[in-house]
PDB file as gemmi writes it, atoms N, CA and C in Angstrom:
CRYST1    1.000    1.000    1.000  90.00  90.00  90.00 P 1                      
ATOM      1  N   MET A   1      -4.381  15.749  -1.171  1.00  0.00           N  
ATOM      2  CA  MET A   1      -4.364  14.267  -0.666  1.00  0.00           C  
ATOM      3  C   MET A   1      -4.003  14.125   0.558  1.00  0.00           C  
ATOM      4  N   ILE A   2      -4.498  13.573   1.616  1.00  0.00           N  
ATOM      5  CA  ILE A   2      -3.806  13.374   2.669  1.00  0.00           C  
ATOM      6  C   ILE A   2      -3.593  11.828   3.051  1.00  0.00           C  
ATOM      7  N   TRP A   3      -2.293  11.467   3.240  1.00  0.00           N  
ATOM      8  CA  TRP A   3      -1.864  10.197   3.434  1.00  0.00           C  
ATOM      9  C   TRP A   3      -2.002   9.739   5.048  1.00  0.00           C  
ATOM     10  N   ARG A   4      -2.304   8.924   5.200  1.00  0.00           N  
ATOM     11  CA  ARG A   4      -2.087   8.413   6.970  1.00  0.00           C  
ATOM     12  C   ARG A   4      -1.755   7.129   7.025  1.00  0.00           C  
ATOM     13  N   LYS A   5      -1.145   6.804   8.137  1.00  0.00           N  
ATOM     14  CA  LYS A   5      -0.584   5.563   8.956  1.00  0.00           C  
ATOM     15  C   LYS A   5      -1.473   4.802   9.620  1.00  0.00           C  
ATOM     16  N   SER A   6      -1.683   3.473   9.830  1.00  0.00           N  
ATOM     17  CA  SER A   6      -2.458   3.040  10.724  1.00  0.00           C  
ATOM     18  C   SER A   6      -2.225   3.365  12.107  1.00  0.00           C  
ATOM     19  N   SER A   7      -3.247   3.333  13.048  1.00  0.00           N  
ATOM     20  CA  SER A   7      -2.794   3.711  14.388  1.00  0.00           C  
ATOM     21  C   SER A   7      -2.247   2.768  14.997  1.00  0.00           C  
ATOM     22  N   HIS A   8      -2.059   1.429  14.267  1.00  0.00           N  
ATOM     23  CA  HIS A   8      -1.377   0.430  15.183  1.00  0.00           C  
ATOM     24  C   HIS A   8       0.293   0.685  14.781  1.00  0.00           C  
ATOM     25  N   SER A   9       0.936   1.725  13.819  1.00  0.00           N  
ATOM     26  CA  SER A   9       2.178   1.873  13.743  1.00  0.00           C  
ATOM     27  C   SER A   9       2.670   2.484  14.795  1.00  0.00           C  
ATOM     28  N   GLY A  10       1.788   3.298  15.767  1.00  0.00           N  
ATOM     29  CA  GLY A  10       2.271   3.800  16.942  1.00  0.00           C  
ATOM     30  C   GLY A  10       2.976   5.469  16.633  1.00  0.00           C  
ATOM     31  N   GLY A  11       2.635   5.787  15.506  1.00  0.00           N  
ATOM     32  CA  GLY A  11       3.163   7.090  15.135  1.00  0.00           C  
ATOM     33  C   GLY A  11       4.679   7.006  14.912  1.00  0.00           C  
ATOM     34  N   ALA A  12       5.425   5.853  14.732  1.00  0.00           N  
ATOM     35  CA  ALA A  12       6.836   5.951  14.938  1.00  0.00           C  
ATOM     36  C   ALA A  12       7.025   6.574  13.552  1.00  0.00           C  
ATOM     37  N   THR A  13       8.086   7.199  13.290  1.00  0.00           N  
ATOM     38  CA  THR A  13       8.746   7.904  12.028  1.00  0.00           C  
ATOM     39  C   THR A  13       9.929   7.095  11.392  1.00  0.00           C  
ATOM     40  N   ASP A  14      10.488   6.110  12.520  1.00  0.00           N  
ATOM     41  CA  ASP A  14      11.384   5.553  11.764  1.00  0.00           C  
ATOM     42  C   ASP A  14      11.307   3.973  11.473  1.00  0.00           C  
ATOM     43  N   GLU A  15      10.247   3.472  11.510  1.00  0.00           N  
ATOM     44  CA  GLU A  15      10.011   2.388  11.030  1.00  0.00           C  
ATOM     45  C   GLU A  15       8.956   2.366   9.464  1.00  0.00           C  
ATOM     46  N   ALA A  16       9.381   1.243   8.718  1.00  0.00           N  
ATOM     47  CA  ALA A  16       8.514   1.410   7.732  1.00  0.00           C  
ATOM     48  C   ALA A  16       7.365   1.159   7.915  1.00  0.00           C  
ATOM     49  N   CYS A  17       6.302   1.931   7.186  1.00  0.00           N  
ATOM     50  CA  CYS A  17       4.978   1.765   7.188  1.00  0.00           C  
ATOM     51  C   CYS A  17       4.157   1.884   6.008  1.00  0.00           C  
ATOM     52  N   VAL A  18       3.154   1.295   5.878  1.00  0.00           N  
ATOM     53  CA  VAL A  18       2.433   1.840   4.662  1.00  0.00           C  
ATOM     54  C   VAL A  18       1.682   2.472   4.915  1.00  0.00           C  
ATOM     55  N   GLU A  19       1.293   3.800   4.075  1.00  0.00           N  
ATOM     56  CA  GLU A  19       0.520   4.845   4.007  1.00  0.00           C  
ATOM     57  C   GLU A  19      -0.710   4.560   3.181  1.00  0.00           C  
ATOM     58  N   VAL A  20      -1.864   4.837   3.410  1.00  0.00           N  
ATOM     59  CA  VAL A  20      -3.031   4.886   2.563  1.00  0.00           C  
ATOM     60  C   VAL A  20      -3.780   6.250   2.218  1.00  0.00           C  
ATOM     61  N   ALA A  21      -4.290   6.444   1.168  1.00  0.00           N  
ATOM     62  CA  ALA A  21      -5.178   7.729   0.874  1.00  0.00           C  
ATOM     63  C   ALA A  21      -6.185   7.528   0.061  1.00  0.00           C  
ATOM     64  N   GLY A  22      -7.530   8.382   0.153  1.00  0.00           N  
ATOM     65  CA  GLY A  22      -8.716   8.098  -0.350  1.00  0.00           C  
ATOM     66  C   GLY A  22      -8.192   8.894  -1.654  1.00  0.00           C  
ATOM     67  N   LEU A  23      -8.557   8.309  -2.938  1.00  0.00           N  
ATOM     68  CA  LEU A  23      -8.657   8.613  -4.142  1.00  0.00           C  
ATOM     69  C   LEU A  23      -9.786   8.513  -4.778  1.00  0.00           C  
ATOM     70  N   ALA A  24     -10.215   9.656  -6.054  1.00  0.00           N  
ATOM     71  CA  ALA A  24     -11.509   9.258  -6.695  1.00  0.00           C  
ATOM     72  C   ALA A  24     -11.805   7.984  -7.213  1.00  0.00           C  
ATOM     73  N   GLY A  25     -12.281   6.984  -6.452  1.00  0.00           N  
ATOM     74  CA  GLY A  25     -12.655   5.702  -6.952  1.00  0.00           C  
ATOM     75  C   GLY A  25     -11.635   4.760  -6.656  1.00  0.00           C  
ATOM     76  N   ALA A  26     -10.485   5.080  -5.690  1.00  0.00           N  
ATOM     77  CA  ALA A  26      -9.408   3.811  -5.545  1.00  0.00           C  
ATOM     78  C   ALA A  26      -8.835   4.156  -4.071  1.00  0.00           C  
ATOM     79  N   VAL A  27      -7.920   3.584  -3.694  1.00  0.00           N  
ATOM     80  CA  VAL A  27      -7.128   3.663  -2.681  1.00  0.00           C  
ATOM     81  C   VAL A  27      -5.645   4.114  -2.891  1.00  0.00           C  
ATOM     82  N   GLY A  28      -4.949   4.882  -2.681  1.00  0.00           N  
ATOM     83  CA  GLY A  28      -3.650   4.855  -2.868  1.00  0.00           C  
ATOM     84  C   GLY A  28      -2.719   4.500  -1.553  1.00  0.00           C  
ATOM     85  N   VAL A  29      -1.550   3.736  -2.279  1.00  0.00           N  
ATOM     86  CA  VAL A  29      -0.881   3.087  -1.234  1.00  0.00           C  
ATOM     87  C   VAL A  29       0.584   3.433  -1.366  1.00  0.00           C  
ATOM     88  N   ARG A  30       1.332   3.741  -0.258  1.00  0.00           N  
ATOM     89  CA  ARG A  30       2.840   4.305  -0.614  1.00  0.00           C  
ATOM     90  C   ARG A  30       3.819   3.801   0.423  1.00  0.00           C  
ATOM     91  N   ASP A  31       4.906   3.602   0.256  1.00  0.00           N  
ATOM     92  CA  ASP A  31       5.829   3.277   1.640  1.00  0.00           C  
ATOM     93  C   ASP A  31       6.022   4.513   2.477  1.00  0.00           C  
ATOM     94  N   SER A  32       6.065   4.796   3.450  1.00  0.00           N  
ATOM     95  CA  SER A  32       6.227   5.925   4.336  1.00  0.00           C  
ATOM     96  C   SER A  32       7.743   6.231   4.241  1.00  0.00           C  
ATOM     97  N   LYS A  33       8.275   5.616   4.235  1.00  0.00           N  
ATOM     98  CA  LYS A  33      10.053   5.664   4.094  1.00  0.00           C  
ATOM     99  C   LYS A  33      10.151   6.434   2.688  1.00  0.00           C  
ATOM    100  N   ASP A  34       9.299   6.218   1.669  1.00  0.00           N  
ATOM    101  CA  ASP A  34       9.574   6.874   0.662  1.00  0.00           C  
ATOM    102  C   ASP A  34       8.683   7.552  -0.104  1.00  0.00           C  
ATOM    103  N   PRO A  35       8.378   8.696   0.210  1.00  0.00           N  
ATOM    104  CA  PRO A  35       6.884   9.272   0.236  1.00  0.00           C  
ATOM    105  C   PRO A  35       6.861   9.931  -1.320  1.00  0.00           C  
ATOM    106  N   ASP A  36       7.987  10.192  -1.787  1.00  0.00           N  
ATOM    107  CA  ASP A  36       8.230  10.543  -3.058  1.00  0.00           C  
ATOM    108  C   ASP A  36       8.230   9.606  -4.479  1.00  0.00           C  
ATOM    109  N   GLY A  37       8.241   8.100  -3.738  1.00  0.00           N  
ATOM    110  CA  GLY A  37       8.520   7.386  -4.710  1.00  0.00           C  
ATOM    111  C   GLY A  37       7.489   6.624  -5.304  1.00  0.00           C  
ATOM    112  N   ASP A  38       7.481   5.403  -5.789  1.00  0.00           N  
ATOM    113  CA  ASP A  38       6.540   4.736  -6.363  1.00  0.00           C  
ATOM    114  C   ASP A  38       4.913   4.658  -5.787  1.00  0.00           C  
ATOM    115  N   ARG A  39       4.010   4.776  -6.248  1.00  0.00           N  
ATOM    116  CA  ARG A  39       2.554   4.443  -5.346  1.00  0.00           C  
ATOM    117  C   ARG A  39       2.012   3.824  -6.258  1.00  0.00           C  
ATOM    118  N   LEU A  40       1.100   2.830  -5.407  1.00  0.00           N  
ATOM    119  CA  LEU A  40       0.161   1.973  -5.927  1.00  0.00           C  
ATOM    120  C   LEU A  40      -1.461   2.288  -6.069  1.00  0.00           C  
ATOM    121  N   ALA A  41      -2.257   2.459  -6.603  1.00  0.00           N  
ATOM    122  CA  ALA A  41      -3.330   2.615  -6.445  1.00  0.00           C  
ATOM    123  C   ALA A  41      -4.394   1.249  -6.997  1.00  0.00           C  
ATOM    124  N   VAL A  42      -5.296   1.036  -6.011  1.00  0.00           N  
ATOM    125  CA  VAL A  42      -5.972  -0.217  -6.120  1.00  0.00           C  
ATOM    126  C   VAL A  42      -7.318   0.224  -5.637  1.00  0.00           C  
ATOM    127  N   SER A  43      -8.306  -0.485  -6.348  1.00  0.00           N  
ATOM    128  CA  SER A  43      -9.785  -0.255  -6.139  1.00  0.00           C  
ATOM    129  C   SER A  43     -10.410  -0.492  -4.445  1.00  0.00           C  
ATOM    130  N   GLY A  44     -11.267   0.426  -4.133  1.00  0.00           N  
ATOM    131  CA  GLY A  44     -11.714   0.232  -2.785  1.00  0.00           C  
ATOM    132  C   GLY A  44     -11.866  -1.351  -2.349  1.00  0.00           C  
ATOM    133  N   ALA A  45     -12.652  -2.028  -3.290  1.00  0.00           N  
ATOM    134  CA  ALA A  45     -12.940  -3.583  -2.873  1.00  0.00           C  
ATOM    135  C   ALA A  45     -11.907  -4.233  -2.765  1.00  0.00           C  
ATOM    136  N   ALA A  46     -10.719  -4.019  -3.231  1.00  0.00           N  
ATOM    137  CA  ALA A  46      -9.464  -4.693  -3.480  1.00  0.00           C  
ATOM    138  C   ALA A  46      -8.879  -4.320  -1.903  1.00  0.00           C  
ATOM    139  N   PHE A  47      -8.614  -3.316  -1.854  1.00  0.00           N  
ATOM    140  CA  PHE A  47      -8.163  -2.799  -0.356  1.00  0.00           C  
ATOM    141  C   PHE A  47      -8.867  -3.008   0.776  1.00  0.00           C  
ATOM    142  N   ARG A  48     -10.200  -3.464   0.758  1.00  0.00           N  
ATOM    143  CA  ARG A  48     -11.033  -3.896   1.694  1.00  0.00           C  
ATOM    144  C   ARG A  48     -10.548  -5.560   1.879  1.00  0.00           C  
ATOM    145  N   ALA A  49     -10.597  -6.296   0.863  1.00  0.00           N  
ATOM    146  CA  ALA A  49     -10.503  -7.483   0.691  1.00  0.00           C  
ATOM    147  C   ALA A  49      -9.243  -8.184   1.264  1.00  0.00           C  
ATOM    148  N   LEU A  50      -8.205  -7.329   0.877  1.00  0.00           N  
ATOM    149  CA  LEU A  50      -7.057  -7.383   1.434  1.00  0.00           C  
ATOM    150  C   LEU A  50      -6.654  -7.039   2.925  1.00  0.00           C  
ATOM    151  N   VAL A  51      -7.220  -6.018   3.320  1.00  0.00           N  
ATOM    152  CA  VAL A  51      -7.353  -5.625   4.680  1.00  0.00           C  
ATOM    153  C   VAL A  51      -7.923  -7.023   5.681  1.00  0.00           C  
ATOM    154  N   GLN A  52      -8.973  -7.484   5.099  1.00  0.00           N  
ATOM    155  CA  GLN A  52      -9.969  -8.530   5.605  1.00  0.00           C  
ATOM    156  C   GLN A  52      -9.274  -9.853   5.836  1.00  0.00           C  
ATOM    157  N   LYS A  53      -8.081 -10.135   4.558  1.00  0.00           N  
ATOM    158  CA  LYS A  53      -7.141 -11.282   4.641  1.00  0.00           C  
ATOM    159  C   LYS A  53      -6.427 -11.148   5.582  1.00  0.00           C  
ATOM    160  N   ILE A  54      -5.449 -10.026   6.037  1.00  0.00           N  
ATOM    161  CA  ILE A  54      -4.654  -9.614   6.917  1.00  0.00           C  
ATOM    162  C   ILE A  54      -5.418  -9.735   8.605  1.00  0.00           C  
ATOM    163  N   LYS A  55      -6.539  -9.348   8.651  1.00  0.00           N  
ATOM    164  CA  LYS A  55      -7.033  -9.431   9.707  1.00  0.00           C  
ATOM    165  C   LYS A  55      -7.178 -10.818  10.346  1.00  0.00           C  
ATOM    166  N   GLU A  56      -7.595 -11.643   9.267  1.00  0.00           N  
ATOM    167  CA  GLU A  56      -8.060 -13.035   9.500  1.00  0.00           C  
ATOM    168  C   GLU A  56      -6.655 -13.721   9.536  1.00  0.00           C  
ATOM    169  N   GLY A  57      -5.670 -13.392   8.811  1.00  0.00           N  
ATOM    170  CA  GLY A  57      -4.373 -14.232   9.196  1.00  0.00           C  
ATOM    171  C   GLY A  57      -4.162 -15.179   8.198  1.00  0.00           C  
ATOM    172  N   THR A  58      -4.940 -15.044   6.950  1.00  0.00           N  
ATOM    173  CA  THR A  58      -4.917 -16.135   5.989  1.00  0.00           C  
ATOM    174  C   THR A  58      -3.691 -15.716   4.924  1.00  0.00           C  
ATOM    175  N   LEU A  59      -2.965 -14.641   5.143  1.00  0.00           N  
ATOM    176  CA  LEU A  59      -1.746 -14.379   4.292  1.00  0.00           C  
ATOM    177  C   LEU A  59      -0.582 -15.009   4.765  1.00  0.00           C  
ATOM    178  N   ASP A  60       0.275 -15.423   4.140  1.00  0.00           N  
ATOM    179  CA  ASP A  60       1.474 -15.788   5.081  1.00  0.00           C  
ATOM    180  C   ASP A  60       2.775 -14.424   5.060  1.00  0.00           C  
ATOM    181  N   LEU A  61       2.588 -14.110   5.948  1.00  0.00           N  
ATOM    182  CA  LEU A  61       3.276 -12.710   6.282  1.00  0.00           C  
ATOM    183  C   LEU A  61       4.048 -12.754   7.206  1.00  0.00           C  
ATOM    184  N   PRO A  62       5.143 -12.421   7.111  1.00  0.00           N  
ATOM    185  CA  PRO A  62       6.528 -12.377   8.109  1.00  0.00           C  
ATOM    186  C   PRO A  62       6.124 -11.686   9.453  1.00  0.00           C  
TER     187      PRO A  62                                                      
END                                                                             
């Protein structure tokens, strides 16, 4: 499985980033600072909807 960060992270290794990986029928999500920690698997549709809301600025994110 190949985990990757957004190109917007600038490749920084000292900052907390979300990493994603393609899974069979899902998208894996994990914290880059804790690669052996908990992981989340969501459907592709749910992940696309989340990314769209982030791009639209419709979420209350810090």
